[in-house]
VMD Tcl script that draws the C-alpha trace (Angstrom):
set ca {
  {39.12 173.31 186.77}
  {40.07 170.09 185.45}
  {42.89 169.39 183.04}
  {42.78 165.54 181.89}
  {46.08 164.49 179.94}
  {45.85 161.48 177.97}
  {48.32 159.74 175.80}
  {47.28 159.56 172.25}
  {48.09 156.60 169.88}
  {47.49 157.49 166.60}
  {49.50 155.96 162.77}
  {52.01 158.27 162.10}
  {50.39 160.93 159.41}
  {51.50 160.29 155.99}
  {51.84 164.14 156.23}
  {55.38 165.35 157.06}
  {54.38 167.06 160.07}
  {57.94 169.06 159.94}
  {56.52 171.43 157.10}
  {55.01 172.79 159.62}
  {57.54 173.36 161.97}
  {59.84 171.02 164.64}
  {57.40 168.23 166.11}
  {58.13 169.68 169.26}
  {57.16 173.46 168.36}
  {53.55 172.24 167.09}
  {50.33 172.83 169.36}
  {47.08 171.79 167.65}
  {43.93 173.81 169.74}
  {40.06 173.71 169.67}
  {37.87 175.55 172.40}
  {34.41 174.74 172.95}
  {32.20 177.65 174.06}
  {28.26 178.39 175.24}
  {27.79 180.98 172.52}
  {29.25 182.78 169.78}
  {30.18 185.88 171.63}
  {32.56 186.50 174.55}
  {30.74 188.88 175.86}
  {27.92 187.05 176.41}
  {28.56 183.33 176.37}
  {31.27 180.95 178.69}
  {34.43 179.27 177.33}
  {34.66 176.11 179.09}
  {37.19 173.54 177.24}
  {40.00 174.03 175.98}
  {41.57 170.99 173.77}
  {45.26 170.81 173.01}
  {47.37 168.26 171.20}
  {51.37 168.11 171.21}
  {54.12 165.94 171.57}
  {55.75 164.97 174.70}
  {58.76 163.54 175.24}
  {58.24 161.87 171.47}
  {54.59 161.05 172.24}
  {51.05 162.22 171.17}
  {49.62 163.80 174.37}
  {46.23 165.32 174.72}
  {45.21 167.73 177.14}
  {41.70 168.98 177.87}
  {41.50 172.06 179.94}
  {37.47 171.78 181.72}
  {36.04 174.58 183.46}
  {33.72 172.61 185.59}
  {31.41 176.11 186.34}
  {32.05 179.11 184.47}
  {33.64 180.35 187.02}
  {36.66 178.38 185.92}
  {37.47 180.63 182.92}
  {40.16 182.74 184.17}
  {42.19 179.48 185.35}
  {41.75 178.01 181.93}
  {43.04 180.70 180.73}
  {46.04 181.07 182.52}
  {46.80 177.50 182.06}
  {46.22 177.76 178.15}
  {48.55 181.06 178.11}
  {51.04 178.69 180.18}
  {51.26 175.98 177.78}
  {51.30 178.14 174.74}
  {54.55 179.50 176.10}
  {56.54 176.21 175.08}
  {55.44 176.14 171.14}
  {55.97 177.98 168.45}
  {53.45 177.25 165.73}
  {49.83 177.40 166.64}
  {47.21 174.33 164.79}
  {43.75 175.82 164.35}
  {40.32 174.81 162.35}
  {38.88 177.94 161.30}
  {40.51 179.65 164.45}
  {41.09 182.98 163.13}
  {37.54 183.68 162.79}
  {36.48 182.23 165.82}
  {38.85 180.46 168.68}
  {41.40 182.98 168.68}
  {39.26 186.35 168.42}
  {37.39 184.65 171.24}
  {40.10 184.12 173.49}
  {41.56 187.49 172.79}
  {38.17 189.19 174.00}
  {38.39 186.69 177.07}
  {41.55 187.77 178.08}
  {40.99 191.50 177.45}
  {37.76 190.70 179.42}
  {39.99 189.38 182.72}
  {43.07 191.59 181.78}
  {45.34 189.09 180.99}
  {48.14 188.78 177.88}
  {46.96 187.13 175.37}
  {49.40 184.73 173.67}
  {49.04 184.51 170.06}
  {51.19 187.47 169.25}
  {54.31 185.22 169.98}
  {53.10 182.32 168.04}
  {52.90 181.32 164.34}
  {49.71 180.04 162.82}
  {48.44 177.92 160.91}
  {44.85 177.51 160.19}
  {43.58 174.50 158.58}
  {40.23 175.99 157.27}
  {41.86 178.89 155.66}
  {44.33 176.90 153.76}
  {41.12 173.87 152.76}
  {38.97 176.66 151.63}
  {40.92 177.40 149.01}
  {40.95 174.60 146.92}
  {36.98 173.56 147.79}
  {36.22 173.10 144.30}
  {38.81 171.07 142.87}
  {37.99 168.70 145.72}
  {34.72 169.02 145.60}
  {33.73 169.33 148.97}
  {29.73 170.59 149.54}
  {31.65 172.65 152.63}
  {34.68 172.96 154.27}
  {33.24 171.70 158.12}
  {36.01 169.87 159.75}
  {33.36 167.14 159.76}
  {33.15 167.45 156.20}
  {36.87 167.00 155.41}
  {37.73 164.13 157.82}
  {34.68 162.46 156.07}
  {36.67 163.41 152.67}
  {40.14 161.88 153.93}
  {37.86 158.74 155.26}
  {37.76 159.69 159.29}
  {34.54 158.66 161.38}
  {33.92 159.77 164.62}
  {32.22 158.09 167.77}
  {31.14 161.48 168.74}
  {27.51 162.12 167.17}
  {27.00 166.22 168.48}
  {27.93 169.55 167.10}
  {29.27 172.36 169.40}
  {25.81 174.29 169.33}
  {24.08 170.61 170.46}
  {26.52 170.60 173.29}
  {25.77 174.08 174.82}
  {22.80 172.91 176.68}
  {24.64 169.26 177.68}
  {27.30 171.88 179.46}
  {24.50 173.94 180.92}
  {22.52 170.86 182.10}
  {26.06 169.83 183.62}
  {26.98 172.69 185.65}
  {23.43 172.43 187.00}
  {23.45 168.68 187.66}
  {27.12 167.07 186.88}
  {27.28 163.69 185.71}
  {30.16 161.69 184.27}
  {27.91 160.88 181.21}
  {27.50 164.14 180.46}
  {31.30 165.23 180.70}
  {32.16 162.24 178.47}
  {29.95 163.64 175.94}
  {31.65 167.07 176.31}
  {35.67 165.40 176.32}
  {34.81 163.24 173.36}
  {33.77 166.06 170.94}
  {36.80 168.35 171.97}
  {39.22 165.23 171.38}
  {37.92 164.38 168.34}
  {38.29 167.61 167.39}
  {42.17 168.03 168.28}
  {42.21 164.80 167.02}
  {40.60 165.17 163.60}
  {42.63 168.22 163.29}
  {45.76 165.78 163.20}
  {44.22 163.21 161.11}
  {42.77 165.50 158.15}
  {46.71 166.80 157.49}
  {47.21 164.67 154.36}
  {45.13 166.83 152.70}
  {47.43 169.54 153.10}
  {48.91 167.73 149.74}
  {46.70 169.21 147.71}
  {47.57 173.18 149.02}
  {51.46 171.67 148.54}
  {50.92 171.22 145.29}
  {51.73 175.52 144.89}
  {53.86 176.05 147.68}
  {56.47 172.88 148.11}
  {58.83 172.38 144.77}
  {58.19 169.20 142.68}
  {59.61 167.13 140.23}
  {58.99 167.07 136.75}
  {60.26 163.69 135.72}
  {59.12 163.09 132.26}
  {57.75 165.17 129.39}
  {56.46 163.69 126.10}
  {54.43 164.65 123.37}
  {51.55 162.88 122.71}
  {49.27 162.52 119.30}
  {45.26 161.40 119.46}
  {42.13 162.56 117.91}
  {39.73 164.63 119.05}
  {35.62 163.50 119.06}
  {35.06 164.77 115.55}
  {38.55 162.79 114.23}
  {40.50 165.48 113.91}
  {44.26 165.00 114.62}
  {45.57 166.74 117.89}
  {48.85 167.05 119.97}
  {49.68 167.11 123.74}
  {52.66 167.45 126.12}
  {52.24 164.87 129.04}
  {54.36 165.57 131.94}
  {54.64 162.83 134.41}
  {55.28 164.67 138.24}
  {56.41 163.29 141.23}
  {55.31 165.47 144.09}
  {56.67 166.21 147.87}
  {53.86 164.04 149.79}
  {50.95 161.70 148.72}
  {47.18 163.00 148.42}
  {44.99 160.64 150.62}
  {42.36 161.01 147.31}
  {42.74 160.58 143.53}
  {41.96 164.22 142.52}
  {41.33 165.30 139.03}
  {41.16 168.99 136.91}
  {40.18 169.97 133.58}
  {39.92 173.53 132.29}
  {40.51 174.96 129.18}
  {41.64 171.97 127.31}
  {44.36 170.93 129.98}
  {43.99 168.07 132.38}
  {45.56 167.35 135.57}
  {45.04 163.41 137.81}
  {46.96 162.92 140.39}
  {46.80 160.11 142.97}
  {49.43 159.17 145.43}
  {52.67 160.73 144.89}
  {51.99 161.64 141.56}
  {50.89 163.00 138.79}
  {49.93 163.37 135.45}
  {49.41 167.15 133.25}
  {48.42 167.63 130.03}
  {48.05 170.57 128.05}
  {47.27 170.92 124.44}
  {49.86 171.60 121.98}
  {49.63 173.73 119.01}
  {51.22 173.30 115.56}
  {51.08 176.00 113.28}
  {51.17 179.79 112.46}
  {50.92 182.64 115.28}
  {51.71 186.01 115.27}
  {53.68 188.10 117.37}
  {52.80 191.81 117.76}
  {55.08 194.55 117.78}
  {54.28 197.12 120.64}
  {55.72 200.21 118.88}
  {53.72 199.74 116.01}
  {54.16 203.81 114.85}
  {57.88 202.39 114.14}
  {56.29 200.00 111.46}
  {55.08 199.75 107.93}
  {52.34 196.75 106.93}
  {52.68 194.74 103.81}
  {49.40 193.99 103.11}
  {51.10 191.45 99.93}
  {53.01 189.60 102.19}
  {50.82 190.46 105.56}
  {53.83 191.17 107.51}
  {55.13 194.22 109.49}
  {58.34 195.55 109.11}
  {60.69 198.07 110.62}
  {60.48 201.35 109.02}
  {64.16 201.62 108.60}
  {63.35 198.69 106.23}
  {60.28 198.95 104.75}
  {61.22 202.70 103.65}
  {62.46 201.14 100.72}
  {59.76 199.16 99.95}
  {57.36 200.56 97.28}
  {54.79 202.57 98.80}
  {52.05 201.52 96.82}
  {52.72 198.46 98.90}
  {52.77 199.47 102.62}
  {51.31 201.32 104.58}
  {51.09 202.69 108.34}
  {50.70 199.60 110.45}
  {48.41 199.60 113.69}
  {48.23 197.88 116.69}
  {45.82 195.05 114.95}
  {48.26 194.95 111.74}
  {51.68 195.34 113.42}
  {53.18 191.67 114.03}
  {55.50 189.22 112.35}
  {54.47 185.59 111.80}
  {56.15 182.41 112.50}
  {55.33 178.77 112.51}
  {56.43 176.36 115.45}
  {54.99 174.70 118.28}
  {52.95 176.24 120.79}
  {51.76 176.20 124.29}
  {49.31 178.18 126.11}
  {49.98 180.82 129.14}
  {47.75 182.35 130.91}
  {50.23 185.42 132.30}
  {53.06 186.04 130.83}
  {55.78 183.50 131.70}
  {58.09 183.01 128.87}
  {58.62 185.31 126.05}
  {58.55 186.14 123.20}
  {54.47 185.70 123.58}
  {52.17 184.66 120.21}
  {48.78 185.09 119.63}
  {46.25 183.42 116.90}
  {45.05 187.16 116.12}
  {44.91 190.84 118.17}
  {41.79 190.45 119.96}
  {42.76 186.55 121.04}
  {42.63 186.61 124.89}
  {44.99 183.02 124.04}
  {48.77 183.61 125.35}
  {51.18 181.28 123.70}
  {55.01 180.66 123.81}
  {56.65 178.62 121.10}
  {58.31 175.11 122.47}
  {61.90 175.64 121.90}
  {64.58 172.74 121.21}
  {66.41 175.09 123.91}
  {63.60 174.32 126.81}
  {63.57 170.99 126.25}
  {67.33 170.89 127.40}
  {66.32 172.46 130.81}
  {64.00 170.23 133.24}
  {63.56 173.20 135.47}
  {61.91 175.60 132.75}
  {58.95 172.67 132.38}
  {58.80 172.58 136.27}
  {58.10 176.55 135.94}
  {55.75 176.09 133.23}
  {54.00 173.28 135.26}
  {53.85 175.51 138.27}
  {52.05 178.01 136.21}
  {49.34 175.23 134.66}
  {48.45 174.14 137.97}
  {48.10 177.24 139.38}
  {45.28 178.07 136.59}
  {43.63 174.73 137.00}
  {43.29 175.27 140.97}
  {42.20 179.46 141.02}
  {41.02 180.18 137.17}
  {37.22 180.51 136.74}
  {36.31 179.23 133.73}
  {33.50 181.72 131.74}
}
mol new
graphics top color blue
foreach p $ca { graphics top sphere $p radius 0.5 }
foreach p [lrange $ca 0 end-1] q [lrange $ca 1 end] { graphics top cylinder $p $q radius 0.2 }
display resetview
């Protein structure tokens, strides 16, 4: 087994690595194998990236022959013991199960139970749609954030190169194998700014400005909207734009603008206990029986779920779960929910932050039908 160690010089990431863990506790890793099954293939390379004495350091554990697997695992397990957080790309699906099986075969104690895990693939995949990614392969994500590689091979193409190397070692083949693995682990570090999109929902942001705007739609009808200017914890590597359910978000750098339609008019509040109410058709309103019992019988009727409401004129914002109460609707069968934008809410910035988080979560996860 060979252990190749290099000091790496890369620009400081625009992403705050300390959001993942202390710098000295972070360990990036990636493996190279001759197949998908640990039972019928070999582990020939483990790439590691960490900070040592304040310097970014890459270590590659290379099996010159399949017989070096045990030594590779021993050194990997030893290094893992010095760190707290393991960062990988789709490692939950492949790298970690593969090494666990190899440890089982060779009767070694796997190191993962003592480590926190950050699977970059899993985090990014949830945002594939809004980022318009063709797929979530690491090279695709690297291209999205503007990274170019010297390496031109994929893992499958390198299997034969390694097999030929075992039969007839050459510096050229070894460099190809090492280069691909090195760029995999460096690529994980370099794509970290993409996590800023995930952090929209995970890390508290500030709503720095809220205002109401008026405009005319494509039919020339006057419309109103609330515009929130948001300052995020970290910067987006590329501008992002999302448009769903009449809401629009645009983000660039560390700032974003969230535009939400504002409904001005009359909405209905439906009472749950309709059996306790009378409906007054002439006034189009429901009143509790304790009050409506004094109304002439010809002017009232037993309320139903559909007619048990009161009406209120005001300014309303949409919500997709019951975040704020009371909840208003246009009609009983209308799925759209609203809450009233009151003067009291306008005085509480934290309520706008909660609402912005709710809308962003909807824009990112909800599907239009």
